Every structure is written in C-alpha cells, then in structure tokens.
C-alpha positions as CSV (number, residue, x, y, z in Angstrom):
1,M,-17.5,9.8,30.3
2,I,-15.4,10.7,27.3
3,K,-11.7,10.1,27.8
4,F,-10.2,10.9,24.4
5,N,-6.4,11.2,24.1
6,Y,-6.2,14.2,21.8
7,Q,-3.1,13.3,19.9
8,L,-2.5,12.8,16.2
9,T,-2.7,9.2,15.1
10,P,0.9,8.2,14.2
11,I,1.7,7.6,10.6
12,I,2.2,4.1,9.2
13,V,4.9,3.5,6.7
14,G,3.7,1.0,4.1
15,A,3.4,0.3,0.4
16,S,0.0,0.7,-1.1
17,I,-1.8,2.6,-3.8
18,A,-4.4,5.1,-2.9
19,F,-6.2,5.6,-6.2
20,V,-7.4,3.8,-9.2
21,Q,-6.4,5.0,-12.7
22,P,-9.2,5.4,-15.2
23,Q,-10.1,2.0,-16.6
24,I,-11.4,1.2,-20.0
25,T,-14.2,-1.3,-19.7
26,P,-15.7,-2.2,-23.0
27,A,-19.4,-3.1,-23.3
28,Q,-20.4,-6.7,-23.3
29,S,-19.9,-8.0,-26.9
30,P,-21.1,-11.1,-28.6
31,I,-18.6,-13.9,-29.2
32,L,-17.3,-13.7,-32.7
33,Q,-18.1,-16.6,-34.9
34,S,-14.6,-17.0,-36.3
35,P,-12.4,-19.4,-34.2
36,T,-9.5,-17.0,-34.3
37,V,-9.4,-13.2,-33.9
38,Q,-7.9,-11.6,-37.0
39,T,-5.6,-8.6,-36.5
40,S,-3.1,-6.8,-38.7
41,A,-2.8,-3.0,-38.2
42,A,-3.2,-0.9,-35.1
43,Q,-6.8,-1.1,-33.8
44,P,-8.8,1.5,-31.8
45,S,-8.9,0.7,-28.1
46,V,-12.6,-0.3,-28.3
47,E,-11.8,-2.9,-30.9
48,V,-8.8,-4.2,-28.9
49,G,-11.2,-4.3,-26.0
50,K,-13.6,-6.6,-27.9
51,I,-10.7,-8.9,-28.8
52,A,-9.5,-9.1,-25.2
53,K,-13.0,-9.7,-23.9
54,G,-13.4,-12.7,-26.2
55,I,-10.2,-14.5,-25.3
56,T,-9.9,-13.8,-21.6
57,V,-11.3,-16.3,-19.0
58,L,-11.7,-16.3,-15.3
59,I,-10.0,-19.1,-13.3
60,Q,-11.6,-19.6,-9.9
61,G,-11.0,-22.1,-7.0
62,K,-14.2,-24.0,-6.2
63,N,-13.5,-24.2,-2.4
64,S,-11.6,-21.0,-1.8
65,N,-11.4,-17.3,-2.7
66,S,-8.5,-18.1,-5.0
67,Q,-8.9,-16.6,-8.5
68,G,-6.9,-15.5,-11.5
69,S,-7.3,-15.0,-15.2
70,G,-6.2,-16.7,-18.4
71,V,-6.2,-16.5,-22.2
72,I,-7.4,-19.0,-24.8
73,V,-4.5,-19.7,-27.2
74,K,-5.5,-22.9,-29.1
75,K,-8.5,-25.0,-30.2
76,D,-8.1,-28.6,-31.3
77,K,-11.6,-30.0,-32.1
78,D,-13.5,-29.6,-28.9
79,T,-10.5,-29.0,-26.7
80,Y,-9.4,-25.5,-25.8
81,T,-6.0,-24.6,-24.3
82,V,-5.6,-21.7,-21.8
83,I,-2.3,-20.3,-20.7
84,T,-2.0,-18.4,-17.4
85,A,0.4,-17.6,-14.6
86,A,1.5,-20.7,-12.6
87,H,0.8,-19.0,-9.3
88,V,-2.9,-18.8,-10.2
89,F,-3.1,-22.5,-9.2
90,D,-1.9,-22.0,-5.7
91,G,-4.1,-24.6,-4.0
92,R,-4.7,-28.3,-4.5
93,E,-8.3,-28.1,-5.3
94,K,-10.8,-28.1,-8.1
95,Y,-11.0,-25.0,-10.3
96,E,-13.5,-23.6,-12.7
97,I,-12.7,-21.9,-16.0
98,I,-15.4,-19.4,-16.7
99,T,-15.6,-18.3,-20.3
100,P,-16.9,-15.0,-21.8
101,D,-20.4,-16.5,-22.2
102,N,-20.4,-17.4,-18.4
103,Q,-20.1,-21.1,-19.0
104,R,-18.3,-23.0,-16.3
105,Y,-15.8,-25.8,-16.9
106,T,-14.5,-27.8,-14.0
107,I,-10.8,-28.8,-13.9
108,N,-8.6,-30.5,-11.4
109,Y,-5.4,-29.0,-9.9
110,S,-3.5,-31.9,-11.5
111,D,-4.8,-30.9,-14.9
112,A,-2.7,-27.8,-14.9
113,K,0.8,-28.1,-16.4
114,K,3.3,-25.8,-14.6
115,L,6.9,-25.0,-15.4
116,K,9.4,-25.5,-12.6
117,D,10.8,-22.0,-12.5
118,V,9.1,-19.8,-15.0
119,D,5.7,-18.6,-13.8
120,L,3.6,-20.1,-16.6
121,A,1.0,-22.8,-16.7
122,S,-1.4,-24.3,-19.3
123,V,-4.7,-26.1,-18.8
124,K,-7.3,-27.5,-21.2
125,F,-11.0,-27.8,-21.1
126,N,-13.6,-29.4,-23.4
127,S,-16.5,-27.6,-24.9
128,K,-18.6,-27.6,-28.1
129,Q,-19.0,-23.9,-27.8
130,N,-17.1,-21.6,-30.2
131,Y,-14.7,-19.4,-28.5
132,D,-12.2,-16.8,-29.8
133,I,-8.5,-17.8,-30.0
134,A,-5.8,-15.2,-29.3
135,I,-3.4,-14.1,-32.0
136,L,0.2,-14.0,-30.6
137,G,2.4,-11.1,-31.5
138,N,6.1,-10.4,-31.4
139,S,6.8,-9.2,-27.9
140,D,10.3,-8.1,-28.8
141,A,8.8,-5.4,-31.0
142,S,7.0,-3.7,-28.0
143,T,9.4,-0.9,-26.9
144,E,9.1,1.8,-24.3
145,G,6.2,4.1,-25.0
146,A,4.1,1.6,-27.0
147,T,0.5,1.3,-26.0
148,S,-0.4,-1.8,-23.9
149,Y,-3.6,-3.3,-22.7
150,V,-4.2,-5.7,-19.9
151,A,-7.4,-7.8,-19.4
152,G,-8.6,-9.8,-16.5
153,F,-11.0,-10.3,-13.6
154,I,-10.2,-8.4,-10.4
155,A,-10.8,-9.7,-6.9
156,I,-13.0,-7.6,-4.6
157,P,-14.1,-9.1,-1.4
158,G,-17.8,-9.8,-1.3
159,E,-18.4,-9.2,-5.1
160,A,-18.8,-11.8,-7.8
161,P,-15.6,-12.0,-9.9
162,T,-17.5,-12.5,-13.1
163,S,-18.9,-8.9,-12.8
164,N,-15.4,-7.5,-12.3
165,Y,-13.8,-7.8,-15.7
166,R,-11.4,-5.0,-16.5
167,F,-9.6,-3.9,-19.6
168,I,-6.9,-1.3,-18.8
169,E,-4.8,0.8,-21.0
170,G,-1.2,1.9,-20.3
171,K,2.2,2.1,-21.8
172,V,5.2,-0.2,-22.0
173,T,7.8,1.1,-19.7
174,A,10.6,-1.5,-20.3
175,N,11.2,-4.7,-22.3
176,S,14.3,-6.6,-21.2
177,S,16.1,-9.1,-23.4
178,Q,17.1,-11.0,-20.2
179,P,14.0,-12.3,-18.3
180,D,14.4,-12.7,-14.6
181,I,14.5,-16.1,-12.9
182,S,10.7,-16.3,-13.0
183,G,10.5,-15.4,-16.7
184,Y,9.3,-11.8,-16.4
185,S,10.7,-9.2,-18.8
186,L,7.9,-7.0,-20.0
187,V,7.0,-4.0,-17.8
188,Y,4.1,-1.5,-18.2
189,S,2.2,1.2,-16.5
190,N,-1.3,-0.3,-16.7
191,D,-3.0,0.0,-13.3
192,T,-3.5,-3.7,-12.8
193,L,-5.3,-5.2,-9.8
194,E,-5.3,-8.4,-7.8
195,G,-7.0,-11.2,-9.7
196,M,-5.7,-10.2,-13.1
197,S,-2.7,-12.5,-13.0
198,G,-2.6,-14.8,-16.0
199,G,-4.6,-12.4,-18.2
200,P,-3.4,-11.3,-21.6
201,V,-1.2,-8.2,-22.3
202,L,-2.1,-7.0,-25.8
203,N,-0.5,-4.5,-28.2
204,E,-2.3,-1.9,-30.4
205,K,-3.0,-4.6,-33.0
206,G,-4.9,-6.7,-30.5
207,E,-2.1,-9.3,-30.4
208,V,-1.1,-11.0,-27.2
209,I,2.4,-10.0,-26.3
210,G,2.6,-11.2,-22.7
211,I,1.0,-13.0,-19.8
212,H,0.4,-10.7,-16.9
213,G,1.6,-11.9,-13.5
214,R,2.9,-9.1,-11.3
215,G,1.2,-5.9,-10.1
216,Y,3.4,-4.4,-7.4
217,D,1.2,-2.3,-5.0
218,A,-2.5,-1.9,-5.5
219,T,-5.6,-0.1,-4.6
220,P,-6.7,0.0,-0.9
221,E,-10.1,-1.6,-1.6
222,V,-8.4,-4.8,-2.8
223,Y,-5.1,-5.2,-1.0
224,N,-4.4,-5.6,2.7
225,D,-1.9,-2.8,3.4
226,N,-3.3,0.7,3.4
227,P,-1.1,3.5,4.9
228,S,-2.5,6.9,5.8
229,I,0.1,8.5,3.6
230,A,-0.7,7.3,0.1
231,K,2.3,6.1,-2.0
232,V,2.6,6.2,-5.7
233,K,1.8,3.0,-7.6
234,R,5.1,1.7,-8.7
235,A,5.1,1.3,-12.5
236,S,6.3,-2.3,-12.3
237,N,3.4,-4.3,-13.4
238,S,5.0,-7.0,-15.4
239,A,4.4,-10.0,-17.7
240,I,6.2,-13.0,-19.1
241,A,6.7,-12.0,-22.7
242,I,4.9,-14.2,-25.3
243,N,8.2,-15.0,-27.0
244,T,9.4,-16.5,-23.7
245,F,6.2,-18.6,-23.7
246,L,6.7,-19.7,-27.3
247,Q,10.3,-20.9,-26.4
248,M,8.9,-23.0,-23.6
249,S,5.5,-24.0,-25.0
250,S,6.4,-27.6,-25.7
251,K,7.3,-28.1,-22.0
252,L,3.7,-27.0,-21.3
253,G,2.3,-29.5,-23.8
254,V,1.2,-26.7,-26.1
255,N,2.1,-27.0,-29.8
256,L,1.1,-23.9,-31.7
257,D,3.2,-24.3,-34.9
258,K,4.6,-20.8,-34.2
259,T,8.2,-19.9,-33.3
260,P,9.1,-16.7,-31.4
261,S,10.1,-13.8,-33.6
262,K,13.5,-12.3,-33.2
263,T,14.5,-8.7,-33.6
264,V,18.0,-7.3,-33.9
265,A,17.7,-6.0,-30.3
266,A,16.8,-9.4,-29.0
267,V,19.9,-11.1,-30.3
268,T,22.5,-8.6,-29.4
269,N,24.9,-9.4,-26.6
270,T,25.1,-5.7,-25.5
271,P,23.3,-5.1,-22.2
272,K,20.4,-2.7,-22.4
273,S,19.3,-0.2,-19.8
274,D,16.0,-2.1,-19.6
275,D,17.9,-5.3,-18.7
276,F,19.2,-3.8,-15.5
277,Y,16.0,-2.0,-14.9
278,V,13.9,-5.2,-15.0
279,K,16.4,-7.0,-12.7
280,G,16.2,-4.0,-10.3
281,L,12.4,-4.2,-10.3
282,S,12.5,-7.9,-9.6
283,K,14.9,-7.4,-6.6
284,Y,12.7,-4.5,-5.4
285,Q,9.6,-6.7,-5.3
286,K,11.5,-9.3,-3.3
287,G,12.6,-6.8,-0.8
288,D,16.3,-6.7,-1.9
289,Y,16.5,-3.0,-2.0
290,S,20.3,-2.8,-2.0
291,G,20.4,-5.1,-4.9
292,A,17.7,-3.1,-6.7
293,I,19.7,0.1,-6.1
294,E,22.8,-1.5,-7.7
295,N,20.8,-2.5,-10.8
296,F,19.1,0.8,-11.2
297,S,22.4,2.6,-10.9
298,A,23.8,0.4,-13.7
299,A,20.8,1.2,-15.8
300,I,21.3,4.9,-15.1
301,Q,24.9,4.7,-16.3
302,I,23.6,3.4,-19.7
303,N,20.7,5.9,-19.9
304,P,21.2,8.9,-17.5
305,K,18.3,10.8,-19.1
306,A,15.6,8.2,-18.1
307,S,13.6,9.8,-15.3
308,K,11.9,6.5,-14.4
309,L,15.3,5.0,-13.4
310,F,15.9,7.8,-10.8
311,V,12.3,7.4,-9.5
312,S,12.8,3.6,-9.1
313,R,16.1,4.0,-7.3
314,G,14.5,6.7,-5.2
315,N,11.8,4.2,-4.3
316,A,14.3,1.7,-3.2
317,H,16.1,4.3,-1.0
318,F,12.6,5.2,0.4
319,E,11.9,1.6,1.5
320,M,15.3,1.6,3.2
321,K,14.3,4.9,5.0
322,N,17.2,6.6,3.2
323,Y,14.9,9.6,2.7
324,K,17.6,12.1,1.8
325,E,19.0,9.8,-1.0
326,A,15.4,9.2,-2.1
327,I,14.8,13.0,-2.3
328,A,17.9,13.5,-4.4
329,D,16.8,10.8,-6.9
330,Y,13.2,12.2,-7.1
331,T,14.6,15.7,-7.6
332,Q,16.8,14.4,-10.5
333,A,13.8,12.8,-12.1
334,I,11.8,16.1,-11.7
335,Q,14.7,18.0,-13.3
336,I,14.6,15.7,-16.3
337,N,10.7,15.9,-16.4
338,P,9.2,18.8,-14.4
339,Q,5.7,17.3,-14.8
340,Y,6.6,13.9,-13.5
341,I,3.7,13.6,-11.0
342,D,4.8,10.3,-9.4
343,A,8.2,11.9,-8.7
344,L,6.6,14.9,-7.1
345,L,4.3,12.9,-4.9
346,S,7.0,10.5,-3.9
347,R,9.4,13.4,-3.0
348,G,6.6,14.9,-0.9
349,N,6.3,11.6,1.0
350,A,10.0,11.5,1.6
351,N,10.0,15.1,2.9
352,Y,7.0,14.2,5.1
353,Y,8.9,11.3,6.7
354,L,11.9,13.5,7.2
355,G,9.7,15.9,9.1
356,D,10.0,18.7,6.6
357,L,6.2,19.4,6.4
358,Q,6.7,22.6,4.5
359,A,8.6,20.9,1.7
360,A,6.1,18.0,1.6
361,S,3.2,20.4,1.4
362,L,4.8,22.3,-1.6
363,D,5.3,19.0,-3.4
364,Y,1.7,17.9,-2.8
365,E,0.5,21.3,-3.9
366,E,2.5,21.1,-7.2
367,T,1.1,17.6,-7.7
368,I,-2.5,19.0,-7.3
369,R,-1.7,21.9,-9.7
370,L,-0.6,19.5,-12.4
371,D,-3.3,16.9,-11.6
372,P,-6.3,18.4,-9.8
373,N,-7.9,14.9,-9.7
374,N,-5.1,13.3,-7.7
375,A,-6.8,11.8,-4.7
376,N,-3.4,10.8,-3.2
377,A,-2.1,14.4,-3.2
378,F,-5.2,15.7,-1.4
379,N,-5.0,12.9,1.2
380,N,-1.4,13.5,1.8
381,R,-1.7,17.3,2.0
382,G,-4.5,16.7,4.5
383,R,-2.1,14.7,6.7
384,V,0.4,17.5,6.7
385,K,-2.3,20.0,7.7
386,M,-3.5,17.6,10.4
387,N,0.0,17.4,11.8
388,Q,0.1,21.2,11.8
389,R,-3.2,21.2,13.8
390,N,-5.0,22.9,10.9
391,L,-7.8,20.4,11.3
392,K,-10.5,22.1,9.3
393,A,-8.3,22.5,6.3
394,A,-7.2,18.9,6.7
395,L,-10.9,17.8,6.8
396,S,-11.5,19.7,3.6
397,D,-8.6,17.9,1.8
398,F,-9.8,14.4,3.0
399,N,-13.3,15.3,1.8
400,Q,-11.9,16.1,-1.6
401,S,-9.8,12.9,-1.7
402,I,-12.9,10.9,-1.0
403,R,-14.9,12.7,-3.7
404,L,-12.2,11.9,-6.2
405,N,-11.9,8.3,-5.0
406,P,-14.9,7.0,-2.9
407,K,-13.1,3.7,-2.3
408,F,-10.0,5.2,-0.7
409,A,-10.0,3.6,2.7
410,G,-7.1,5.6,3.9
411,A,-8.9,8.9,3.3
412,Y,-11.9,7.7,5.4
413,N,-9.5,6.8,8.2
414,N,-7.8,10.1,8.1
415,R,-11.1,12.0,7.9
416,G,-12.3,10.0,10.9
417,N,-9.2,11.1,12.9
418,A,-9.6,14.7,11.9
419,R,-13.3,14.6,13.0
420,R,-12.2,12.9,16.2
421,L,-9.8,15.7,17.0
422,L,-12.4,18.3,16.1
423,G,-14.9,16.6,18.4
424,E,-17.3,15.7,15.6
425,L,-18.1,12.4,17.3
426,H,-21.4,11.7,15.5
427,E,-19.7,11.0,12.2
428,V,-16.4,9.5,13.4
429,M,-17.5,5.9,13.7
430,A,-19.1,6.0,10.2
431,D,-15.7,6.9,8.7
432,F,-13.8,4.2,10.5
433,N,-16.5,1.6,9.7
434,R,-16.4,2.6,6.0
435,A,-12.6,2.3,5.9
436,L,-12.8,-1.2,7.4
437,A,-15.6,-2.2,5.0
438,L,-13.4,-1.2,2.1
439,N,-10.3,-2.9,3.6
440,P,-11.0,-5.4,6.4
441,K,-7.3,-5.8,7.0
442,Y,-6.6,-2.2,7.7
443,A,-4.7,-2.2,11.0
444,E,-4.7,1.5,11.6
445,A,-8.4,1.8,11.1
446,Y,-9.0,-0.7,13.8
447,Y,-6.7,1.2,16.0
448,S,-8.4,4.5,15.3
449,R,-11.9,3.0,15.9
450,G,-10.5,1.6,19.2
451,L,-9.5,5.1,20.3
452,V,-13.0,6.3,19.7
453,R,-14.6,3.3,21.6
454,Y,-12.2,3.8,24.5
455,G,-13.0,7.5,24.6
456,L,-16.7,6.7,24.8
457,G,-16.0,4.3,27.7
458,D,-16.4,1.0,25.9
459,T,-13.2,-0.6,27.0
460,Q,-14.0,-4.1,25.9
461,L,-14.8,-3.2,22.3
462,A,-11.8,-1.0,22.2
463,L,-9.7,-3.9,23.4
464,T,-11.2,-6.0,20.6
465,D,-10.2,-3.4,18.0
466,Y,-6.7,-3.1,19.4
467,N,-6.3,-6.9,19.3
468,A,-7.5,-6.9,15.7
469,S,-5.0,-4.2,14.8
470,I,-2.1,-6.1,16.4
471,G,-3.2,-9.3,14.7
472,I,-2.9,-7.7,11.3
473,D,0.2,-5.5,12.0
474,P,2.2,-6.6,15.0
475,Y,4.8,-4.0,14.3
476,F,2.5,-0.9,14.8
477,A,3.8,0.5,18.1
478,P,1.1,3.0,19.1
479,V,-1.6,0.3,19.3
480,Y,0.4,-1.4,22.1
481,V,0.3,1.8,24.1
482,S,-3.5,2.0,23.7
483,R,-4.0,-1.6,24.6
484,G,-1.7,-1.1,27.6
485,N,-3.9,1.7,28.8
486,V,-7.0,-0.6,28.6
487,R,-5.2,-3.3,30.4
488,N,-4.1,-0.9,33.1
489,E,-7.7,0.3,33.5
490,L,-8.9,-3.3,33.8
491,G,-6.4,-3.9,36.6
492,D,-3.9,-5.9,34.6
493,K,-0.8,-3.7,35.3
494,P,1.8,-6.4,34.4
495,G,0.0,-6.8,31.0
496,A,0.0,-3.0,30.6
497,I,3.8,-2.9,31.3
498,E,4.3,-5.7,28.8
499,D,2.5,-3.7,26.1
500,Y,4.4,-0.5,26.8
501,N,7.7,-2.4,26.7
502,Q,6.7,-3.8,23.3
503,A,5.8,-0.4,22.0
504,I,9.2,1.0,23.1
505,H,10.9,-2.0,21.5
506,L,9.2,-1.2,18.2
507,D,9.7,2.6,18.4
508,S,12.2,3.9,21.0
509,N,11.0,7.5,20.2
510,L,7.4,7.0,21.1
511,T,7.0,9.5,23.9
512,L,3.5,8.3,25.0
513,A,4.8,4.8,25.7
514,Y,7.4,6.1,28.2
515,L,4.8,8.4,29.9
516,S,2.2,5.6,30.1
517,R,4.8,3.1,31.5
518,G,5.9,5.7,34.0
519,N,2.3,6.2,35.2
520,V,1.9,2.4,35.9
521,R,5.3,2.2,37.5
522,N,4.4,5.1,39.7
523,D,1.1,3.4,40.7
524,L,3.1,0.3,41.6
525,G,5.4,2.3,43.9
526,D,8.4,2.2,41.5
527,Q,9.0,6.0,41.6
528,K,12.6,5.5,40.4
529,G,11.5,3.7,37.3
530,A,8.7,6.2,36.7
531,I,11.2,9.1,37.0
532,E,13.4,7.4,34.4
533,D,10.5,7.1,32.0
534,Y,9.3,10.7,32.5
535,T,12.9,11.9,31.9
536,Q,13.1,10.0,28.6
537,G,9.7,11.5,27.6
538,I,11.1,15.0,28.3
539,K,14.2,14.2,26.3
540,L,12.0,13.3,23.3
541,E,9.6,16.3,23.8
542,P,11.2,19.0,26.0
543,K,8.0,21.1,26.0
544,L,5.7,18.3,27.1
545,A,4.2,19.9,30.2
546,S,2.5,16.8,31.5
547,A,5.8,14.9,31.6
548,Y,7.3,17.6,33.9
549,D,4.1,17.5,36.0
550,R,4.3,13.7,36.5
551,R,8.0,13.7,37.1
552,G,7.6,16.4,39.7
553,M,5.1,14.5,41.7
554,A,7.2,11.3,41.5
555,R,10.2,13.2,42.7
556,A,8.2,14.7,45.6
557,L,7.2,11.2,46.6
558,T,10.8,10.1,46.8
559,G,11.6,13.0,49.1
560,D,13.2,15.2,46.4
561,K,11.2,18.3,47.2
562,Q,13.3,20.8,45.4
563,G,13.5,18.7,42.3
564,G,9.8,18.1,42.4
565,L,9.0,21.7,42.8
566,A,11.3,22.7,39.9
567,D,9.6,20.2,37.6
568,L,6.1,21.4,38.7
569,Q,7.1,25.0,38.1
570,Q,8.3,24.1,34.6
571,A,5.0,22.4,34.0
572,V,3.1,25.5,35.2
573,D,5.1,27.7,32.9
574,L,4.5,25.4,29.9
575,F,0.8,25.1,30.6
576,Y,0.5,28.9,30.8
577,Q,2.4,29.3,27.5
578,Q,0.2,26.8,25.8
579,G,-3.0,28.4,27.1
580,N,-4.1,25.4,29.2
581,K,-5.7,27.3,32.1
582,E,-7.2,24.3,33.7
583,L,-4.0,22.3,34.0
584,Y,-2.1,25.5,34.9
585,Q,-4.4,26.0,37.9
586,R,-4.2,22.3,38.9
587,T,-0.4,22.3,38.8
588,L,-0.2,25.5,40.9
589,E,-2.4,23.8,43.5
590,K,0.0,20.8,43.6
591,I,2.9,23.2,44.3
592,R,0.9,24.8,47.1
593,L,0.1,21.4,48.6
594,I,3.8,20.3,48.6
595,E,4.9,23.6,50.1
596,R,2.2,23.4,52.8
597,Y,3.0,19.8,53.6
598,S,6.7,20.5,53.9
599,S,6.1,23.5,56.2
600,V,3.9,21.5,58.5
601,R,6.6,18.9,58.8
C-alpha cells in the first residue's frame, strides 16, 4: 500500500556550490630537461599549464584518505624541497609525495616542517630523477583583475587522486598588504576544489605567486553539504602570498637565496580596501559574520564602487538570515554592475527564503538570460516552480540543470522529489540513489529516499534512511517528523513524541510536527494536548482542512459537540474549496455521525 505524504520537501539552508566552472586541464607533457622552468613575459595559458604540471606534486596519506598538493621550489643535488599548506599534514602517519612522472616517495609526518601560526609547511624527498623547479614571482605585483592559475589534485571519493589533476584559470580579486593570522592575503576567483590545498598559484608568466590553501564552498560531488537551493560559490579562494613565504622561508629550513620583492603599495602604511576585504573574508570563513560585516563596511567606505564588497557583505547578512539587508547589498552590487550574475543569483536566493517567490523567479530568469548555461539558476527556478505546484515545469528545469551539470547532486534530489509528487515512482529511486552516489553525506537525499521507502511500505529501510539523515545533519527538523511517524507505526509512541518534540524545538513553525504529535496524543487519550497541537497547526496554516478535521473530532471526544461540529464544518468548506471530494464526503459523514449520536443520547 502506498502511503505517500504529498507535501513539498522543506528547503535546507546551507553553503555549497552547485556547479563547476570550466577547467583548463592541459594534456600530459613530458618533464622538461632543465632543472628550473624559465619564464619572463606573459605566457599563453597552455604554456603556463605545462609549467604548473611540471612543478606540482600530490601529497597523500598512506593509511587514510588525506591528500593535498605541493610545489617543488628547490633542488640540492638529489634532494628536492616541496612547500605546501601545513594543514595538508593533518594526521600523524606516513605520506607519499607523488611526482609528475607518477614516482612515489615515502616521507614521515615528522619530516614535514610546519610553522606555528602561518599555514605553511616544507618537506624534502630524495630522487635521482630530474624534476622542474618553480620560479617564484613577486606576489605584491598581482593586483585585482590579473589572471591567476591554480594547480593541484582534487579529492573525489572512489577515484584515484593521480587521475584528478586540475589546472584552473581565474582572476585575482584582492591582494592585501596585511595577511590574516594564518598568513593568507591573496584572493582569487579560480574555482578550486578539495585536495588542491598546497598547490601553486601562478601568474601569467608562469611564476608562483602563492600557495593555495582555502577554497570556501565547493562542488556537491566533493563536499559534504549540498542544499537543494544552490548558492553561489564565494570568490574567496585564497593563498599565502609567495612573498610571505620568502619572509619566513628560513624558519622552514628553506634557503633560496631570494628575498621578497617590495612594491610601493606593499610598504605604505595607508590601509587599502583589500586589507579590510581579506580580513572580512577570513572572519566570514570562521563564522564571525558580524565581524565580517564590519570589515566589509570599512572596505566599502574606502572603495564604494566595488560591487564585490557589497556582494560579500550581502553574503554575511544572508548567513545571519538578515535577508532584507542581504537583498539591499546584492541590489547595490547589481546597480554598479547589472551583469553581476553572482549577485543576481544570490538575491534570488534571499528573496526565496523571504518567501517572495515571484521576485526570486525574476532574479533566476535574469541569471539564465545572462548565462544560459548556469545550472544553479535552473535548479533554483525549479524549486520555485515546485513550491508553486507547477511540477512539470519544475521537472523541466531540474532536467536542464542536470544536463548542464551531470554531477549536481542537489538537482537529482530535487528531480526525485518532483517525480515523487507527480507519481512517477519508477524513476524516483534512481534519482535519490544518484544524488547519494555523488554525495554520500547528503542528508536531504537520505530523507527524500526515506519518504519514498515509507510510501512503498518499507518502514525499516525508511527508518534506516531517516537515521542516516539525522546522523549527518541533526538540525534538519522535517526528518524527525518522518522518523516519528515510523516509530508511531511500529508502536513506539513515546519515541514518536520525542521525535516530534525535537522537530518543534528545531523549527517552531513546522506545521506537520504539531499535527503528527497531536495525532499521537489523541491516540494516547490526551485530547487536551491534541487540541493544543491542532490549534497551533491552524495558527500556522489557517486553511489546512485536515487540522480542523482532527481538532473537530478531538473536541467531540471531550464533549465539546458544538466546537467539534464547527471545526468539522470548516474542514468541509475547505475540502470543497480545494476540490478534495473524497475528504469532503468523509468529513460530512463524521458530522452526520456526531449529530446522530447526540440525538440518540
């Protein structure tokens, strides 16, 4: 027996990226014979790609899934020195350095030299092979708008890291003269992925200008969190500038006979907009959104025409659920740059969470007009249409999102829910299974699959999925309601009440939690408690016919005949208005039974 609860899956708020920017992946190239890569003027991206490929190494834990990247910066006889991000060595185990020719060199955790505060480390390996050595540039000279390249090996579950080398082009978005406490100061738009930490950031000449270490947000097929509303990737990928490394290289035991270059901008004492911007990004990444807003506001005072500053401040407001303030900032950014796609999509999301579906849809449509290949915008517009019960149009948007990004787990989850609501059950499980294959830690997909399994009568497997969802995201309120329903069905009414209580604790506006708890209280003979729950459900959704129906029956059981009949009549009227003939007839019959029973007495 199918027992689907035909309601829209609630939205999850989270931070995640829903699409992957085009990546430049150069063909495999032979190792150059010269020990040092020679660069001077700007090089074509293909040439920079060859340089990056020759100097980038994979650093992998031998007994875990830990991995990162690194760059070869020195050769002394048969000893090579690699610099990387210190957090790459996050476990006390043996590691392997895998060079561009796929040779493996084992090192111990203790072999890595790490700085105390700055996120840098160096490590050495011995080899008679001839590997390229990076040329270090002047990171101070890389200003906003300059082309940047990041190289490294991304981490994809189940795939060999050596086959996942990436070389990604972008632009420098900020370069602070005041590194944050961990040493980061260089910010860029390159769409970096997990596993690339420690890899080189290069300029147009093929010179290394930074060590990549932060990539806030990421694609759903790599990272854990994957909301159904896709958020814009925050342009806050950042690196420790190579000049910072050169200032501290002796502490890492690396002597390169090179001192950091100094530009006029680097030695001035006047704060730059980028100084506050980078500080704001650092606070944002640590969850200090109020502090981030303060820094972004200071940056705006210095440079009020920089649209990125308004978007960043809007992002901080968004995380604090200050959606109106976020919309104001995104709107300011759009006024400065009407084609700022990230601002449009972000404003659409803020409008969505405010409940203004029309405004959200307009922003998503404008995003699609400017960027017809934006998988995020199609996905998010599909969510709006699904909330508006335009399920076929929503399904079309999710299909297009998947065509544009076949690894977008959120779009598969959304398409599965659209199909579930349309009754297309033969394809539903495939969508949820695909979403979970792409992202095994996708809490909402477990929840969605659990709904399908419960609807098909498989309560034990549904319970397994609900437990998995809660294990990943214990703050997702709707799953507690669904698990409570299973517990109730299995006879564990106290456990069901416990789950409904938790759902209400997490989301006091979750109507279904009150109705479900009311049902169990009614079954347990607690009609007073049930009436309180149904009343709260009606306050939240005044046109919810089933709540009047249930409260009416509970009132009748307590002897409040008139109140019960009034509620049942209200339910009859609502069922009629909503075109639900079956429940309309059933509720009319309840009224007749109560009236007949009362007259007999």
